[in-house]
C-alpha positions in Angstrom: 22.3 -13.1 5.9 20.7 -16.2 4.2 19.9 -15.7 0.5 16.3 -15.5 -0.7 15.2 -18.8 -2.2 14.1 -18.3 -5.9 12.6 -20.9 -8.1 12.9 -20.2 -11.8 10.4 -22.1 -14.0 11.7 -21.7 -17.5 12.6 -24.1 -20.3 14.8 -21.8 -22.4 18.5 -22.4 -21.4 19.7 -19.0 -22.6 17.3 -17.1 -20.3 18.1 -19.4 -17.4 21.8 -18.7 -17.9 21.2 -14.9 -18.1 19.1 -15.0 -14.9 21.6 -17.1 -13.0 24.4 -14.6 -13.8 22.3 -11.6 -12.9 20.7 -13.0 -9.7 23.1 -15.5 -8.2 24.7 -12.9 -5.9 21.5 -12.3 -3.9 19.4 -15.4 -4.5 19.6 -19.1 -3.9 18.4 -20.3 -7.3 16.5 -23.6 -8.2 15.5 -24.2 -11.8 12.6 -26.2 -13.1 12.0 -26.9 -16.8 8.2 -27.6 -16.7 5.1 -27.5 -14.5 5.5 -30.9 -12.9 9.2 -30.3 -12.0 8.1 -26.8 -10.7 5.5 -28.2 -8.3 8.0 -30.7 -7.0 10.5 -28.0 -6.4 8.0 -25.9 -4.5 7.2 -28.8 -2.2 10.9 -29.7 -1.7 12.6 -26.3 -1.5 9.8 -24.0 -0.3 11.0 -21.0 -2.2 10.2 -17.4 -1.2 9.7 -16.4 -4.8 8.7 -18.2 -8.0 9.6 -16.6 -11.3 7.4 -18.2 -14.0 7.5 -18.1 -17.8 4.0 -18.7 -19.1 5.1 -20.5 -22.2 5.9 -23.9 -20.6 6.4 -27.3 -22.4 5.1 -29.5 -23.8 3.0 -27.1 -25.8 5.1 -24.0 -25.0 1.8 -22.1 -24.8 0.4 -19.7 -22.1 -2.3 -22.3 -21.2 0.5 -24.4 -19.6 1.8 -21.6 -17.5 -1.7 -20.6 -16.4 -2.5 -24.2 -15.4 0.6 -24.3 -13.4 -0.4 -21.0 -11.7 -3.8 -22.5 -10.7 -2.1 -25.6 -9.3 0.5 -23.5 -7.5 -2.3 -21.4 -5.8 -4.1 -24.5 -4.7 -0.9 -25.9 -3.2 -0.8 -22.9 -0.8 2.3 -21.5 0.9 3.9 -18.0 1.3 5.8 -17.8 -1.9 5.2 -14.9 -4.2 4.8 -15.6 -7.9 6.1 -13.2 -10.6 5.1 -14.0 -14.2 7.4 -13.1 -17.1 6.0 -13.6 -20.6 6.5 -12.7 -24.2 2.8 -12.7 -24.8 1.5 -9.1 -24.7 -2.3 -9.9 -24.6 -4.0 -8.0 -21.8 -6.3 -10.9 -21.2 -3.4 -13.1 -20.2 -2.1 -10.6 -17.7 -5.6 -10.4 -16.2 -5.9 -14.2 -15.9 -2.4 -14.4 -14.4 -3.2 -11.9 -11.7 -6.5 -13.7 -11.0 -4.7 -17.0 -10.6 -2.4 -15.6 -8.0 0.5 -13.9 -9.7 1.8 -11.0 -7.7 3.2 -9.2 -10.8 3.4 -9.6 -14.6 6.6 -8.6 -16.5 7.0 -8.6 -20.2 10.0 -9.8 -22.2 12.6 -8.6 -22.9 13.1 -8.2 -19.2 14.4 -5.1 -17.5 16.9 -6.9 -15.2 17.3 -4.0 -12.8 13.5 -3.8 -12.3 13.3 -7.6 -12.1 15.9 -7.8 -9.3 14.2 -5.1 -7.3 10.8 -6.8 -7.6 12.2 -10.2 -6.7 14.1 -8.8 -3.7 11.0 -7.0 -2.3 8.7 -10.0 -2.9 11.2 -12.4 -1.2 11.4 -10.0 1.8 7.6 -10.0 2.2 7.4 -13.8 1.9 10.1 -14.2 4.5 8.3 -11.9 6.9 5.1 -13.9 6.5 6.9 -17.2 7.1 8.5 -15.7 10.2 5.2 -14.4 11.5 3.5 -17.7 11.2 6.3 -19.5 13.0 6.1 -16.9 15.9 2.2 -16.9 15.9 1.3 -20.3 14.5 -2.4 -19.6 14.7 -2.2 -16.7 12.2 -3.8 -17.6 8.9 -1.6 -15.3 6.8 -2.9 -14.9 3.3 -0.6 -15.9 0.5 -1.9 -13.0 -1.6 -0.8 -10.2 0.7 0.5 -7.3 -1.2 3.8 -5.5 -0.6 2.5 -3.5 2.3 -1.1 -4.7 2.6 -0.7 -7.3 5.3 -3.9 -9.1 6.0 -4.6 -12.1 8.3 -8.2 -11.5 9.3 -11.1 -12.6 7.1 -12.0 -9.0 6.1 -8.4 -8.3 4.9 -8.2 -11.6 3.0 -11.4 -10.6 1.1 -10.0 -7.1 0.4 -6.8 -8.5 -0.9 -8.8 -10.9 -3.1 -10.9 -8.0 -4.4 -7.8 -5.8 -5.1 -6.2 -8.7 -6.9 -9.2 -9.1 -9.2 -10.1 -5.4 -9.9 -6.5 -4.2 -10.3 -6.1 -5.2 -13.9 -9.5 -3.7 -14.8 -10.4 -0.1 -15.6 -13.1 0.1 -12.9 -13.3 3.2 -10.7 -13.0 2.3 -7.1 -14.1 4.1 -3.9 -12.0 3.1 -0.8 -13.7 3.9 2.5 -12.6 3.6 6.1 -11.5 5.5 9.2 -8.5 7.8 9.0 -5.2 5.9 9.2 -6.6 2.6 7.9 -4.5 2.6 4.7 -6.8 4.0 2.0 -4.0 5.5 -0.1 -2.0 2.3 0.3 -4.9 0.3 -1.0 -5.3 2.7 -4.0 -1.6 2.3 -4.7 -1.9 -1.5 -4.6 -4.8 -1.4 -7.1 -2.6 0.8 -9.4 0.4 -1.5 -9.0 -1.8 -4.5 -10.0 -3.1 -2.7 -13.1 -1.8 -2.5 -16.6 -1.2 1.2 -15.9 1.4 0.4 -13.2 4.3 1.8 -15.2 2.5 5.1 -15.7 2.0 7.9 -13.0 0.1 7.5 -9.8 -1.0 11.0 -8.9 -2.7 11.9 -5.6 -4.9 15.0 -5.0 -5.9 15.7 -1.4 -9.4 17.2 -1.8 -9.6 18.3 1.8 -6.6 20.5 2.1 -7.2 23.3 -0.4 -9.9 25.9 -0.9 -12.3 25.2 -3.8 -10.7 27.7 -6.3 -7.2 26.4 -5.7 -8.3 22.8 -5.8 -9.9 23.5 -9.3 -6.6 25.0 -10.5 -4.7 22.0 -9.2 -7.1 19.3 -10.4 -8.4 20.7 -13.7 -6.0 23.5 -14.5 -8.6 26.2 -14.2 -7.7 29.7 -12.9 -9.5 31.1 -9.9 -11.9 32.8 -12.4 -13.0 29.4 -13.6 -11.4 29.4 -17.0 -8.7 27.1 -18.4 -5.2 28.3 -17.5 -2.5 27.2 -20.0 0.2 28.0 -17.5 -1.1 25.5 -14.9 -0.5 21.9 -15.5 -3.4 20.0 -13.9 -3.1 16.8 -11.9 -5.3 15.3 -14.6 -2.6 16.0 -17.2 0.1 14.8 -14.8 -1.8 11.5 -14.4 -2.3 11.0 -18.2 -2.1 7.3 -19.0 -2.0 6.4 -15.3 -4.1 6.7 -12.2 -5.6 9.7 -10.4 -6.3 9.2 -6.7 -8.7 11.6 -5.1 -8.1 11.5 -1.4 -11.1 12.7 0.8 -13.2 13.1 -2.3 -16.3 14.1 -0.3 -14.7 17.4 0.4 -15.0 18.4 -3.3 -17.4 21.3 -3.9 -20.5 20.7 -5.9 -19.1 22.7 -8.8 -15.9 20.6 -8.8 -18.0 17.5 -8.6 -19.7 18.5 -11.8 -16.4 19.2 -13.6 -15.1 15.8 -12.5 -18.2 14.0 -13.7 -17.8 15.6 -17.1 -14.2 14.2 -17.2 -15.4 10.7 -16.3 -18.3 10.9 -18.8 -15.7 11.5 -21.6 -13.9 8.3 -20.8 -16.4 5.5 -20.3 -20.1 4.9 -20.5 -22.2 3.2 -17.8 -21.3 -0.3 -19.2 -17.5 0.4 -18.9 -16.8 0.4 -22.6 -14.8 3.3 -24.0 -17.1 5.7 -25.8 -14.8 8.2 -27.4 -11.1 9.3 -27.0 -10.6 11.1 -23.7 -8.4 14.2 -23.3 -6.9 12.7 -20.2 -7.0 8.9 -20.3 -6.8 8.3 -16.6 -8.2 5.8 -14.2 -9.9 7.5 -11.2 -9.7 6.0 -7.7 -11.1 7.8 -4.7 -11.3 7.6 -0.9 -13.4 9.0 1.9 -13.8 8.5 5.7 -17.3 10.0 5.5 -20.5 8.2 4.7 -21.0 9.1 1.1 -24.7 7.9 1.1 -25.6 10.3 3.9 -23.9 13.1 2.0 -25.9 12.2 -1.1 -29.1 12.3 0.9 -28.2 15.7 2.4 -27.6 17.1 -1.1 -23.8 17.6 -0.5 -22.6 15.0 -3.0 -23.9 14.2 -6.4 -25.6 10.9 -6.7 -24.5 10.3 -10.3 -20.8 11.0 -9.4 -21.1 8.7 -6.4 -22.3 5.9 -8.7 -19.5 6.6 -11.2 -16.8 6.7 -8.6 -18.0 3.7 -6.7 -18.2 1.1 -9.5 -16.4 -1.0 -6.9 -16.4 -0.2 -3.1 -13.6 -1.4 -0.8 -14.2 -0.8 2.9 -11.1 -1.0 5.2 -11.9 -2.1 8.8 -10.3 -0.2 11.7 -7.2 -1.9 13.2 -9.1 -2.7 16.4 -11.3 -5.1 14.4 -8.5 -6.9 12.6 -7.5 -9.4 15.3 -3.9 -10.5 15.2 -3.1 -8.3 12.2 -2.0 -5.7 14.7 0.8 -8.0 16.0 1.9 -9.1 12.6 2.1 -5.5 11.4 4.0 -4.4 14.5 6.6 -7.0 13.7 6.9 -5.8 10.1 7.1 -2.1 11.1 9.7 -3.0 13.7 11.9 -4.9 11.2 11.6 -2.0 8.6 12.6 0.6 11.2 15.4 -1.5 12.6 16.9 -2.0 9.2 16.4 1.7 8.2 18.0 3.0 11.4 20.6 0.2 11.7 19.4 -0.8 15.2 20.0 -4.3 16.6 16.4 -4.8 17.9 15.2 -8.4 17.5 11.6 -8.2 18.5 8.9 -7.4 21.0 8.6 -8.7 24.6 5.5 -10.7 25.5 4.2 -7.8 27.6 4.6 -5.5 24.6 2.6 -7.9 22.4 -0.1 -8.0 25.0 -0.1 -4.2 25.2 -0.4 -3.9 21.5 -3.3 -6.3 21.5 -5.1 -4.4 24.3 -4.7 -0.9 22.9 -7.6 0.3 20.7 -5.4 2.2 18.2 -7.6 5.1 17.4 -5.1 6.3 14.8 -5.2 2.8 13.2 -2.2 1.6 11.0 -0.6 5.0 10.9 -0.5 5.3 14.7 0.9 1.8 15.0 3.7 2.5 12.5 4.5 5.8 14.3 4.6 4.2 17.8 6.8 1.3 16.6 9.2 3.5 14.6 9.6 6.0 17.4 10.3 3.2 19.9 13.0 1.8 17.6 14.7 5.1 17.5 14.9 5.6 21.2 15.4 2.0 22.5 18.9 0.6 23.0 17.8 -2.9 24.2 17.4 -6.0 22.1 13.6 -6.0 22.5 10.9 -3.4 22.7 8.8 -3.5 25.9 5.4 -1.9 26.6 7.0 1.1 28.3 8.8 1.9 25.1 5.6 2.1 23.0 4.1 5.2 24.7 0.7 3.5 25.0 -1.2 4.8 27.9 -4.8 3.6 28.5 -7.3 6.0 29.9 -7.6 3.9 33.1 -3.8 3.8 33.6 -2.1 6.4 35.9 0.5 8.7 34.2 4.0 7.7 35.1 5.1 11.3 35.3 3.0 13.4 37.7 5.1 16.6 37.3 3.0 19.7 37.3 5.8 21.8 35.7 4.2 24.0 33.0 7.4 23.7 30.9 7.6 19.9 31.1 3.9 19.4 30.4 3.9 22.0 27.5 6.7 20.1 25.8 5.0 16.8 26.3 1.6 18.1 25.0 3.2 19.8 22.0 5.3 16.8 21.1 2.3 14.5 21.2 0.3 16.9 19.0 3.1 17.3 16.5 3.5 13.5 16.3 -0.2 13.1 15.8 -0.1 15.7 13.0 2.8 13.9 11.4 0.8 10.7 11.4 -2.3 12.3 9.9 -0.3 14.1 7.2 2.0 11.1 6.3 5.0 13.2 7.5 4.2 16.1 5.2 5.4 19.3 7.0 3.1 21.7 5.2 0.0 19.7 5.9 1.1 18.9 9.5 1.4 22.7 10.1 -2.0 23.2 8.6 -3.5 20.6 10.9 -1.8 22.3 13.9 -2.9 25.8 12.9 0.7 27.1 12.9 3.1 28.2 10.2 5.5 25.8 8.6 8.5 27.8 10.0 7.0 27.6 13.5 6.5 23.9 13.2 10.1 23.5 12.0 11.4 25.4 15.0 9.4 23.1 17.4 10.9 20.1 15.6 14.4 21.4 16.2 13.6 22.5 19.7 12.2 19.1 20.8 14.8 17.0 18.9 12.1 15.5 16.6 14.2 15.7 13.4 14.8 12.0 13.0 11.4 11.1 14.5 9.6 13.2 11.8 11.3 11.1 9.2 10.4 7.9 11.0 6.6 8.5 10.9 6.5 9.0 7.1 4.2 6.0 6.2 4.4 5.1 2.6 
């Protein structure tokens, strides 16, 4: 397998030597000593990843590295830029992200972490290059995140917004239909923030009764008093990010408690007012229209304003044009690597079927269909018949009226849908289906879905 092309822009020979000895086994390394040499190397070698030290000559100051970042962004391309710096000022990290850096690492470098980040960044850049070669008209954004693949104008704008708000402390409300990637977007914001080394804690507000949710979120007992034996999600997220999934399902009482927590941390202008007991950044998501809920008196207007300092709306997959094809290719490659299958791509008919299908389950449904196809197909390519995509106006291939056959088909489809909605979580899938976890597990074993249930876990 060809090595990932890595351009190191660094003038200190000792660091270059250390990086060469650490990375040479996996990366094809090119070294540039200053900005001009770096730009020439980008044009000549077309690297997948650029590892940039901000303190470049002649001044050995961060201004030189930031100027190079701006020029690199203007030059375009699919490379991913990782900044490493000895300067700890937060403002420099914010500027670097704003100028197109995918990540900011501080010296002394954690070489194991660095290698992992470079490997993943190179893989994403390679996928984007391959997709553009296969579908030359795709305007793939150079700022796509690790799993946020965007080619349509709406996703390019979203990536740009995430890029800019990530390093801030702003609360963000992510909206969109189920399966559009709201949690993924929240994780991307966290990973672009200066809290990225701290916990990212998710609370699903729609899965628990109000009393249990209070205990999980705030550490209160069912009687509404603090419970020292219960470690709250707020405590678990201390220093990091708390993501409230389906926040509109919070009770009015829980909304009031959450508002008090947020009031302790920042004032309306965003400046810290007094030390907070939790020190968390709060991100939230909903598939409901929060403005309608406010008008109906089911959601607090003051909490809505506080949570939605910034709003990010994710379009459904059916409105994202050729994104669906690009994402299908990426999911196929991920699954083929995971399950060690020699599947090289999609047939032309499969691509057309993917384009024509409305994808009511959005990105989660696409990932599930592709991964299940990879598991069951032995051919070199996946065809439309392997994707289990049946339009309403298409006749069913199997017209059997056997009760047993149709019961298994129906139960299998419902289980797969529940897996998709629950991100592969067995307990939540069982709740969606209205059966016990043990019953669901028996059905999984009965229908041979053990490996498929793993395949639909969408990170």
